[in-house]
mmCIF file of the N, C-alpha and C atoms, coordinates in Angstrom:
data_MODEL
# 
_entry.id   MODEL 
# 
loop_
_atom_site.group_PDB 
_atom_site.id 
_atom_site.type_symbol 
_atom_site.label_atom_id 
_atom_site.label_alt_id 
_atom_site.label_comp_id 
_atom_site.label_asym_id 
_atom_site.label_entity_id 
_atom_site.label_seq_id 
_atom_site.pdbx_PDB_ins_code 
_atom_site.Cartn_x 
_atom_site.Cartn_y 
_atom_site.Cartn_z 
_atom_site.occupancy 
_atom_site.B_iso_or_equiv 
_atom_site.pdbx_formal_charge 
_atom_site.auth_seq_id 
_atom_site.auth_comp_id 
_atom_site.auth_asym_id 
_atom_site.auth_atom_id 
_atom_site.pdbx_PDB_model_num 
ATOM 1   N N  . MET A 1 1  ? -10.093 -6.928  7.679   1.00 0.00 ? 1  MET A N  1 
ATOM 2   C CA . MET A 1 1  ? -10.681 -5.853  6.819   1.00 0.00 ? 1  MET A CA 1 
ATOM 3   C C  . MET A 1 1  ? -10.646 -4.391  7.367   1.00 0.00 ? 1  MET A C  1 
ATOM 4   N N  . ALA A 1 2  ? -9.926  -4.281  9.016   1.00 0.00 ? 2  ALA A N  1 
ATOM 5   C CA . ALA A 1 2  ? -9.129  -3.066  9.322   1.00 0.00 ? 2  ALA A CA 1 
ATOM 6   C C  . ALA A 1 2  ? -8.400  -2.324  8.801   1.00 0.00 ? 2  ALA A C  1 
ATOM 7   N N  . LEU A 1 3  ? -7.684  -3.793  9.085   1.00 0.00 ? 3  LEU A N  1 
ATOM 8   C CA . LEU A 1 3  ? -5.906  -3.610  8.533   1.00 0.00 ? 3  LEU A CA 1 
ATOM 9   C C  . LEU A 1 3  ? -6.221  -3.435  6.683   1.00 0.00 ? 3  LEU A C  1 
ATOM 10  N N  . SER A 1 4  ? -6.835  -4.131  6.074   1.00 0.00 ? 4  SER A N  1 
ATOM 11  C CA . SER A 1 4  ? -6.639  -3.295  4.615   1.00 0.00 ? 4  SER A CA 1 
ATOM 12  C C  . SER A 1 4  ? -7.271  -2.012  4.167   1.00 0.00 ? 4  SER A C  1 
ATOM 13  N N  . VAL A 1 5  ? -8.180  -1.385  5.049   1.00 0.00 ? 5  VAL A N  1 
ATOM 14  C CA . VAL A 1 5  ? -8.919  -0.913  4.894   1.00 0.00 ? 5  VAL A CA 1 
ATOM 15  C C  . VAL A 1 5  ? -7.467  1.274   5.025   1.00 0.00 ? 5  VAL A C  1 
ATOM 16  N N  . SER A 1 6  ? -7.010  0.386   6.488   1.00 0.00 ? 6  SER A N  1 
ATOM 17  C CA . SER A 1 6  ? -6.152  1.242   6.977   1.00 0.00 ? 6  SER A CA 1 
ATOM 18  C C  . SER A 1 6  ? -5.197  1.397   5.551   1.00 0.00 ? 6  SER A C  1 
ATOM 19  N N  . ALA A 1 7  ? -4.353  0.435   5.788   1.00 0.00 ? 7  ALA A N  1 
ATOM 20  C CA . ALA A 1 7  ? -3.658  -0.078  4.861   1.00 0.00 ? 7  ALA A CA 1 
ATOM 21  C C  . ALA A 1 7  ? -3.576  0.779   3.283   1.00 0.00 ? 7  ALA A C  1 
ATOM 22  N N  . ALA A 1 8  ? -5.364  1.121   2.823   1.00 0.00 ? 8  ALA A N  1 
ATOM 23  C CA . ALA A 1 8  ? -5.455  1.425   1.451   1.00 0.00 ? 8  ALA A CA 1 
ATOM 24  C C  . ALA A 1 8  ? -4.603  3.592   1.604   1.00 0.00 ? 8  ALA A C  1 
ATOM 25  N N  . MET A 1 9  ? -6.074  3.460   2.824   1.00 0.00 ? 9  MET A N  1 
ATOM 26  C CA . MET A 1 9  ? -6.558  4.454   3.211   1.00 0.00 ? 9  MET A CA 1 
ATOM 27  C C  . MET A 1 9  ? -4.902  5.612   2.916   1.00 0.00 ? 9  MET A C  1 
ATOM 28  N N  . LEU A 1 10 ? -3.899  5.180   3.462   1.00 0.00 ? 10 LEU A N  1 
ATOM 29  C CA . LEU A 1 10 ? -2.896  5.389   4.096   1.00 0.00 ? 10 LEU A CA 1 
ATOM 30  C C  . LEU A 1 10 ? -1.862  4.921   2.742   1.00 0.00 ? 10 LEU A C  1 
ATOM 31  N N  . MET A 1 11 ? -2.191  4.578   2.189   1.00 0.00 ? 11 MET A N  1 
ATOM 32  C CA . MET A 1 11 ? -1.409  4.609   0.581   1.00 0.00 ? 11 MET A CA 1 
ATOM 33  C C  . MET A 1 11 ? -1.989  5.514   -0.294  1.00 0.00 ? 11 MET A C  1 
ATOM 34  N N  . LEU A 1 12 ? -3.167  5.933   0.262   1.00 0.00 ? 12 LEU A N  1 
ATOM 35  C CA . LEU A 1 12 ? -4.286  6.685   -0.505  1.00 0.00 ? 12 LEU A CA 1 
ATOM 36  C C  . LEU A 1 12 ? -3.381  8.682   0.107   1.00 0.00 ? 12 LEU A C  1 
ATOM 37  N N  . VAL A 1 13 ? -3.420  8.565   1.134   1.00 0.00 ? 13 VAL A N  1 
ATOM 38  C CA . VAL A 1 13 ? -2.888  9.950   1.039   1.00 0.00 ? 13 VAL A CA 1 
ATOM 39  C C  . VAL A 1 13 ? -1.503  10.186  1.422   1.00 0.00 ? 13 VAL A C  1 
ATOM 40  N N  . ILE A 1 14 ? -0.290  9.019   1.284   1.00 0.00 ? 14 ILE A N  1 
ATOM 41  C CA . ILE A 1 14 ? 0.934   9.314   0.836   1.00 0.00 ? 14 ILE A CA 1 
ATOM 42  C C  . ILE A 1 14 ? 0.777   9.390   -0.781  1.00 0.00 ? 14 ILE A C  1 
ATOM 43  N N  . VAL A 1 15 ? 0.313   8.764   -1.594  1.00 0.00 ? 15 VAL A N  1 
ATOM 44  C CA . VAL A 1 15 ? -0.155  9.210   -2.872  1.00 0.00 ? 15 VAL A CA 1 
ATOM 45  C C  . VAL A 1 15 ? -0.374  10.627  -3.270  1.00 0.00 ? 15 VAL A C  1 
ATOM 46  N N  . VAL A 1 16 ? -1.643  10.970  -2.745  1.00 0.00 ? 16 VAL A N  1 
ATOM 47  C CA . VAL A 1 16 ? -2.072  12.224  -3.058  1.00 0.00 ? 16 VAL A CA 1 
ATOM 48  C C  . VAL A 1 16 ? -0.617  13.423  -2.169  1.00 0.00 ? 16 VAL A C  1 
ATOM 49  N N  . VAL A 1 17 ? -0.607  13.182  -1.143  1.00 0.00 ? 17 VAL A N  1 
ATOM 50  C CA . VAL A 1 17 ? 0.824   13.989  -0.923  1.00 0.00 ? 17 VAL A CA 1 
ATOM 51  C C  . VAL A 1 17 ? 2.390   14.108  -1.942  1.00 0.00 ? 17 VAL A C  1 
ATOM 52  N N  . LEU A 1 18 ? 2.688   13.080  -2.596  1.00 0.00 ? 18 LEU A N  1 
ATOM 53  C CA . LEU A 1 18 ? 3.694   12.905  -3.196  1.00 0.00 ? 18 LEU A CA 1 
ATOM 54  C C  . LEU A 1 18 ? 3.018   13.453  -4.290  1.00 0.00 ? 18 LEU A C  1 
ATOM 55  N N  . ILE A 1 19 ? 1.975   13.315  -5.589  1.00 0.00 ? 19 ILE A N  1 
ATOM 56  C CA . ILE A 1 19 ? 1.502   14.007  -6.434  1.00 0.00 ? 19 ILE A CA 1 
ATOM 57  C C  . ILE A 1 19 ? 1.593   15.564  -5.878  1.00 0.00 ? 19 ILE A C  1 
ATOM 58  N N  . ARG A 1 20 ? 0.715   16.196  -4.697  1.00 0.00 ? 20 ARG A N  1 
ATOM 59  C CA . ARG A 1 20 ? 1.174   17.717  -4.470  1.00 0.00 ? 20 ARG A CA 1 
ATOM 60  C C  . ARG A 1 20 ? 2.108   18.042  -4.331  1.00 0.00 ? 20 ARG A C  1 
ATOM 61  N N  . ARG A 1 21 ? 3.580   17.226  -3.536  1.00 0.00 ? 21 ARG A N  1 
ATOM 62  C CA . ARG A 1 21 ? 4.550   18.062  -3.092  1.00 0.00 ? 21 ARG A CA 1 
ATOM 63  C C  . ARG A 1 21 ? 5.659   17.406  -4.155  1.00 0.00 ? 21 ARG A C  1 
ATOM 64  N N  . SER A 1 22 ? 6.312   16.991  -4.757  1.00 0.00 ? 22 SER A N  1 
ATOM 65  C CA . SER A 1 22 ? 6.855   15.682  -4.940  1.00 0.00 ? 22 SER A CA 1 
ATOM 66  C C  . SER A 1 22 ? 6.835   15.780  -6.289  1.00 0.00 ? 22 SER A C  1 
ATOM 67  N N  . GLY A 1 23 ? 5.527   15.937  -6.787  1.00 0.00 ? 23 GLY A N  1 
ATOM 68  C CA . GLY A 1 23 ? 5.824   16.712  -8.356  1.00 0.00 ? 23 GLY A CA 1 
ATOM 69  C C  . GLY A 1 23 ? 5.464   14.611  -9.175  1.00 0.00 ? 23 GLY A C  1 
ATOM 70  N N  . LEU A 1 24 ? 5.069   14.136  -8.085  1.00 0.00 ? 24 LEU A N  1 
ATOM 71  C CA . LEU A 1 24 ? 4.640   12.846  -8.987  1.00 0.00 ? 24 LEU A CA 1 
ATOM 72  C C  . LEU A 1 24 ? 4.079   12.945  -9.873  1.00 0.00 ? 24 LEU A C  1 
ATOM 73  N N  . LYS A 1 25 ? 3.422   12.292  -11.466 1.00 0.00 ? 25 LYS A N  1 
ATOM 74  C CA . LYS A 1 25 ? 2.683   12.679  -12.005 1.00 0.00 ? 25 LYS A CA 1 
ATOM 75  C C  . LYS A 1 25 ? 1.519   11.752  -11.797 1.00 0.00 ? 25 LYS A C  1 
ATOM 76  N N  . LEU A 1 26 ? 0.097   12.729  -11.754 1.00 0.00 ? 26 LEU A N  1 
ATOM 77  C CA . LEU A 1 26 ? -1.232  11.888  -12.209 1.00 0.00 ? 26 LEU A CA 1 
ATOM 78  C C  . LEU A 1 26 ? -0.949  10.286  -12.723 1.00 0.00 ? 26 LEU A C  1 
ATOM 79  N N  . SER A 1 27 ? -0.159  10.236  -14.280 1.00 0.00 ? 27 SER A N  1 
ATOM 80  C CA . SER A 1 27 ? -0.392  9.062   -15.217 1.00 0.00 ? 27 SER A CA 1 
ATOM 81  C C  . SER A 1 27 ? 0.993   8.196   -13.864 1.00 0.00 ? 27 SER A C  1 
ATOM 82  N N  . HIS A 1 28 ? 1.797   9.046   -13.436 1.00 0.00 ? 28 HIS A N  1 
ATOM 83  C CA . HIS A 1 28 ? 3.163   7.174   -12.312 1.00 0.00 ? 28 HIS A CA 1 
ATOM 84  C C  . HIS A 1 28 ? 1.653   6.400   -11.189 1.00 0.00 ? 28 HIS A C  1 
ATOM 85  N N  . ALA A 1 29 ? 0.707   7.869   -11.001 1.00 0.00 ? 29 ALA A N  1 
ATOM 86  C CA . ALA A 1 29 ? 0.342   7.015   -9.266  1.00 0.00 ? 29 ALA A CA 1 
ATOM 87  C C  . ALA A 1 29 ? -0.647  6.360   -10.048 1.00 0.00 ? 29 ALA A C  1 
ATOM 88  N N  . ILE A 1 30 ? -1.517  6.483   -11.282 1.00 0.00 ? 30 ILE A N  1 
ATOM 89  C CA . ILE A 1 30 ? -2.175  5.661   -11.954 1.00 0.00 ? 30 ILE A CA 1 
ATOM 90  C C  . ILE A 1 30 ? -1.645  3.831   -12.196 1.00 0.00 ? 30 ILE A C  1 
ATOM 91  N N  . VAL A 1 31 ? -0.592  4.774   -12.729 1.00 0.00 ? 31 VAL A N  1 
ATOM 92  C CA . VAL A 1 31 ? 0.788   2.843   -13.091 1.00 0.00 ? 31 VAL A CA 1 
ATOM 93  C C  . VAL A 1 31 ? 0.834   2.131   -11.897 1.00 0.00 ? 31 VAL A C  1 
ATOM 94  N N  . CYS A 1 32 ? 0.891   2.581   -10.807 1.00 0.00 ? 32 CYS A N  1 
ATOM 95  C CA . CYS A 1 32 ? 1.482   2.152   -9.260  1.00 0.00 ? 32 CYS A CA 1 
ATOM 96  C C  . CYS A 1 32 ? 0.269   1.368   -9.841  1.00 0.00 ? 32 CYS A C  1 
ATOM 97  N N  . GLY A 1 33 ? -0.955  2.419   -9.053  1.00 0.00 ? 33 GLY A N  1 
ATOM 98  C CA . GLY A 1 33 ? -2.709  1.552   -8.856  1.00 0.00 ? 33 GLY A CA 1 
ATOM 99  C C  . GLY A 1 33 ? -2.741  0.091   -9.977  1.00 0.00 ? 33 GLY A C  1 
ATOM 100 N N  . LEU A 1 34 ? -3.156  0.725   -11.256 1.00 0.00 ? 34 LEU A N  1 
ATOM 101 C CA . LEU A 1 34 ? -3.310  -0.783  -12.002 1.00 0.00 ? 34 LEU A CA 1 
ATOM 102 C C  . LEU A 1 34 ? -2.261  -1.539  -11.833 1.00 0.00 ? 34 LEU A C  1 
ATOM 103 N N  . LEU A 1 35 ? -1.090  -1.240  -11.428 1.00 0.00 ? 35 LEU A N  1 
ATOM 104 C CA . LEU A 1 35 ? 0.275   -2.544  -10.546 1.00 0.00 ? 35 LEU A CA 1 
ATOM 105 C C  . LEU A 1 35 ? -0.280  -3.328  -9.594  1.00 0.00 ? 35 LEU A C  1 
ATOM 106 N N  . GLY A 1 36 ? -1.073  -2.490  -8.775  1.00 0.00 ? 36 GLY A N  1 
ATOM 107 C CA . GLY A 1 36 ? -0.914  -2.996  -8.142  1.00 0.00 ? 36 GLY A CA 1 
ATOM 108 C C  . GLY A 1 36 ? -2.707  -3.972  -7.615  1.00 0.00 ? 36 GLY A C  1 
ATOM 109 N N  . PHE A 1 37 ? -3.407  -3.454  -9.028  1.00 0.00 ? 37 PHE A N  1 
ATOM 110 C CA . PHE A 1 37 ? -4.515  -4.257  -9.132  1.00 0.00 ? 37 PHE A CA 1 
ATOM 111 C C  . PHE A 1 37 ? -3.581  -6.131  -9.656  1.00 0.00 ? 37 PHE A C  1 
ATOM 112 N N  . TYR A 1 38 ? -2.801  -6.125  -10.760 1.00 0.00 ? 38 TYR A N  1 
ATOM 113 C CA . TYR A 1 38 ? -2.207  -7.044  -11.240 1.00 0.00 ? 38 TYR A CA 1 
ATOM 114 C C  . TYR A 1 38 ? -1.766  -7.798  -10.235 1.00 0.00 ? 38 TYR A C  1 
ATOM 115 N N  . LEU A 1 39 ? -0.897  -7.313  -8.688  1.00 0.00 ? 39 LEU A N  1 
ATOM 116 C CA . LEU A 1 39 ? -0.684  -8.227  -8.290  1.00 0.00 ? 39 LEU A CA 1 
ATOM 117 C C  . LEU A 1 39 ? -1.010  -8.970  -7.504  1.00 0.00 ? 39 LEU A C  1 
ATOM 118 N N  . ALA A 1 40 ? -2.832  -7.699  -6.846  1.00 0.00 ? 40 ALA A N  1 
ATOM 119 C CA . ALA A 1 40 ? -3.308  -8.776  -6.130  1.00 0.00 ? 40 ALA A CA 1 
ATOM 120 C C  . ALA A 1 40 ? -4.559  -9.836  -7.222  1.00 0.00 ? 40 ALA A C  1 
ATOM 121 N N  . SER A 1 41 ? -4.202  -9.352  -8.299  1.00 0.00 ? 41 SER A N  1 
ATOM 122 C CA . SER A 1 41 ? -5.095  -10.776 -8.770  1.00 0.00 ? 41 SER A CA 1 
ATOM 123 C C  . SER A 1 41 ? -3.857  -12.043 -9.454  1.00 0.00 ? 41 SER A C  1 
ATOM 124 N N  . SER A 1 42 ? -2.778  -11.581 -8.782  1.00 0.00 ? 42 SER A N  1 
ATOM 125 C CA . SER A 1 42 ? -1.228  -12.286 -9.132  1.00 0.00 ? 42 SER A CA 1 
ATOM 126 C C  . SER A 1 42 ? -1.579  -13.546 -8.612  1.00 0.00 ? 42 SER A C  1 
ATOM 127 N N  . SER A 1 43 ? -0.235  -14.698 -8.500  1.00 0.00 ? 43 SER A N  1 
ATOM 128 C CA . SER A 1 43 ? 0.164   -16.117 -7.844  1.00 0.00 ? 43 SER A CA 1 
ATOM 129 C C  . SER A 1 43 ? 0.744   -15.890 -6.665  1.00 0.00 ? 43 SER A C  1 
ATOM 130 N N  . LEU A 1 44 ? 1.342   -13.968 -6.387  1.00 0.00 ? 44 LEU A N  1 
ATOM 131 C CA . LEU A 1 44 ? 2.366   -13.732 -5.919  1.00 0.00 ? 44 LEU A CA 1 
ATOM 132 C C  . LEU A 1 44 ? 1.128   -12.508 -4.563  1.00 0.00 ? 44 LEU A C  1 
ATOM 133 N N  . ALA A 1 45 ? 0.271   -12.424 -4.799  1.00 0.00 ? 45 ALA A N  1 
ATOM 134 C CA . ALA A 1 45 ? -1.189  -11.791 -3.361  1.00 0.00 ? 45 ALA A CA 1 
ATOM 135 C C  . ALA A 1 45 ? -1.054  -12.382 -2.143  1.00 0.00 ? 45 ALA A C  1 
ATOM 136 N N  . PRO A 1 46 ? -1.234  -13.604 -2.316  1.00 0.00 ? 46 PRO A N  1 
ATOM 137 C CA . PRO A 1 46 ? -0.802  -14.304 -0.550  1.00 0.00 ? 46 PRO A CA 1 
ATOM 138 C C  . PRO A 1 46 ? 0.604   -14.057 0.227   1.00 0.00 ? 46 PRO A C  1 
ATOM 139 N N  . SER A 1 47 ? 1.361   -14.128 -0.696  1.00 0.00 ? 47 SER A N  1 
ATOM 140 C CA . SER A 1 47 ? 2.746   -13.582 0.207   1.00 0.00 ? 47 SER A CA 1 
ATOM 141 C C  . SER A 1 47 ? 2.760   -12.418 0.022   1.00 0.00 ? 47 SER A C  1 
ATOM 142 N N  . ILE A 1 48 ? 2.247   -11.983 -0.452  1.00 0.00 ? 48 ILE A N  1 
ATOM 143 C CA . ILE A 1 48 ? 2.313   -9.880  -0.075  1.00 0.00 ? 48 ILE A CA 1 
ATOM 144 C C  . ILE A 1 48 ? 1.476   -9.467  1.118   1.00 0.00 ? 48 ILE A C  1 
ATOM 145 N N  . SER A 1 49 ? 0.332   -10.245 1.267   1.00 0.00 ? 49 SER A N  1 
ATOM 146 C CA . SER A 1 49 ? -0.567  -10.123 1.696   1.00 0.00 ? 49 SER A CA 1 
ATOM 147 C C  . SER A 1 49 ? -0.229  -10.642 3.200   1.00 0.00 ? 49 SER A C  1 
ATOM 148 N N  . GLN A 1 50 ? 1.034   -11.763 3.284   1.00 0.00 ? 50 GLN A N  1 
ATOM 149 C CA . GLN A 1 50 ? 0.968   -12.510 4.697   1.00 0.00 ? 50 GLN A CA 1 
ATOM 150 C C  . GLN A 1 50 ? 2.513   -11.028 4.998   1.00 0.00 ? 50 GLN A C  1 
ATOM 151 N N  . VAL A 1 51 ? 3.346   -10.851 4.367   1.00 0.00 ? 51 VAL A N  1 
ATOM 152 C CA . VAL A 1 51 ? 4.691   -9.881  4.322   1.00 0.00 ? 51 VAL A CA 1 
ATOM 153 C C  . VAL A 1 51 ? 4.260   -8.558  5.467   1.00 0.00 ? 51 VAL A C  1 
ATOM 154 N N  . THR A 1 52 ? 2.938   -8.183  4.847   1.00 0.00 ? 52 THR A N  1 
ATOM 155 C CA . THR A 1 52 ? 2.342   -7.116  5.163   1.00 0.00 ? 52 THR A CA 1 
ATOM 156 C C  . THR A 1 52 ? 1.160   -7.071  6.433   1.00 0.00 ? 52 THR A C  1 
ATOM 157 N N  . SER A 1 53 ? 1.196   -8.538  6.870   1.00 0.00 ? 53 SER A N  1 
ATOM 158 C CA . SER A 1 53 ? 0.329   -8.888  7.926   1.00 0.00 ? 53 SER A CA 1 
ATOM 159 C C  . SER A 1 53 ? 1.575   -8.909  8.894   1.00 0.00 ? 53 SER A C  1 
ATOM 160 N N  . ASN A 1 54 ? 2.858   -9.403  8.470   1.00 0.00 ? 54 ASN A N  1 
ATOM 161 C CA . ASN A 1 54 ? 3.925   -9.311  9.930   1.00 0.00 ? 54 ASN A CA 1 
ATOM 162 C C  . ASN A 1 54 ? 3.991   -8.532  9.840   1.00 0.00 ? 54 ASN A C  1 
ATOM 163 N N  . LEU A 1 55 ? 4.315   -7.137  8.583   1.00 0.00 ? 55 LEU A N  1 
ATOM 164 C CA . LEU A 1 55 ? 5.163   -5.928  9.283   1.00 0.00 ? 55 LEU A CA 1 
ATOM 165 C C  . LEU A 1 55 ? 4.038   -5.662  10.625  1.00 0.00 ? 55 LEU A C  1 
ATOM 166 N N  . ALA A 1 56 ? 2.667   -5.379  9.981   1.00 0.00 ? 56 ALA A N  1 
ATOM 167 C CA . ALA A 1 56 ? 1.744   -4.594  10.757  1.00 0.00 ? 56 ALA A CA 1 
ATOM 168 C C  . ALA A 1 56 ? 1.838   -5.211  12.234  1.00 0.00 ? 56 ALA A C  1 
ATOM 169 N N  . GLY A 1 57 ? 1.801   -7.104  12.316  1.00 0.00 ? 57 GLY A N  1 
ATOM 170 C CA . GLY A 1 57 ? 2.263   -6.976  13.877  1.00 0.00 ? 57 GLY A CA 1 
ATOM 171 C C  . GLY A 1 57 ? 3.234   -6.642  14.581  1.00 0.00 ? 57 GLY A C  1 
ATOM 172 N N  . MET A 1 58 ? 4.519   -6.831  13.256  1.00 0.00 ? 58 MET A N  1 
ATOM 173 C CA . MET A 1 58 ? 6.024   -6.455  13.794  1.00 0.00 ? 58 MET A CA 1 
ATOM 174 C C  . MET A 1 58 ? 5.835   -4.711  14.701  1.00 0.00 ? 58 MET A C  1 
ATOM 175 N N  . ILE A 1 59 ? 4.869   -4.014  13.103  1.00 0.00 ? 59 ILE A N  1 
ATOM 176 C CA . ILE A 1 59 ? 4.694   -2.612  14.306  1.00 0.00 ? 59 ILE A CA 1 
ATOM 177 C C  . ILE A 1 59 ? 3.763   -2.576  15.544  1.00 0.00 ? 59 ILE A C  1 
ATOM 178 N N  . ASN A 1 60 ? 3.119   -3.233  15.438  1.00 0.00 ? 60 ASN A N  1 
ATOM 179 C CA . ASN A 1 60 ? 2.219   -3.031  16.433  1.00 0.00 ? 60 ASN A CA 1 
ATOM 180 C C  . ASN A 1 60 ? 2.559   -3.323  17.656  1.00 0.00 ? 60 ASN A C  1 
ATOM 181 N N  . GLY A 1 61 ? 3.799   -4.455  17.807  1.00 0.00 ? 61 GLY A N  1 
ATOM 182 C CA . GLY A 1 61 ? 4.258   -4.903  18.909  1.00 0.00 ? 61 GLY A CA 1 
ATOM 183 C C  . GLY A 1 61 ? 5.644   -4.150  19.799  1.00 0.00 ? 61 GLY A C  1 
ATOM 184 N N  . LEU A 1 62 ? 6.008   -2.619  18.098  1.00 0.00 ? 62 LEU A N  1 
ATOM 185 C CA . LEU A 1 62 ? 6.684   -2.324  19.082  1.00 0.00 ? 62 LEU A CA 1 
ATOM 186 C C  . LEU A 1 62 ? 6.781   -1.265  20.885  1.00 0.00 ? 62 LEU A C  1 
ATOM 187 N N  . LYS A 1 63 ? 7.361   -1.201  21.403  1.00 0.00 ? 63 LYS A N  1 
ATOM 188 C CA . LYS A 1 63 ? 7.180   -0.728  22.369  1.00 0.00 ? 63 LYS A CA 1 
ATOM 189 C C  . LYS A 1 63 ? 8.291   0.865   22.724  1.00 0.00 ? 63 LYS A C  1 
ATOM 190 N N  . LEU A 1 64 ? 6.914   1.846   22.331  1.00 0.00 ? 64 LEU A N  1 
ATOM 191 C CA . LEU A 1 64 ? 8.328   2.842   22.148  1.00 0.00 ? 64 LEU A CA 1 
ATOM 192 C C  . LEU A 1 64 ? 8.046   4.034   23.635  1.00 0.00 ? 64 LEU A C  1 
# 
């Protein structure tokens, strides 16, 4: 649960920065959000979740 909340907050911050600095239109951000909702209810959702968890594990395992 903490990972999904952290990921959601990170994505929210990225979208806000893109809207303010890079000229991302609000309508584009809304379409991307709707795509996320549709993907979450699709058959791809478990695969996307697994890839995200694996990527977070890899990042966590990096020794800097």
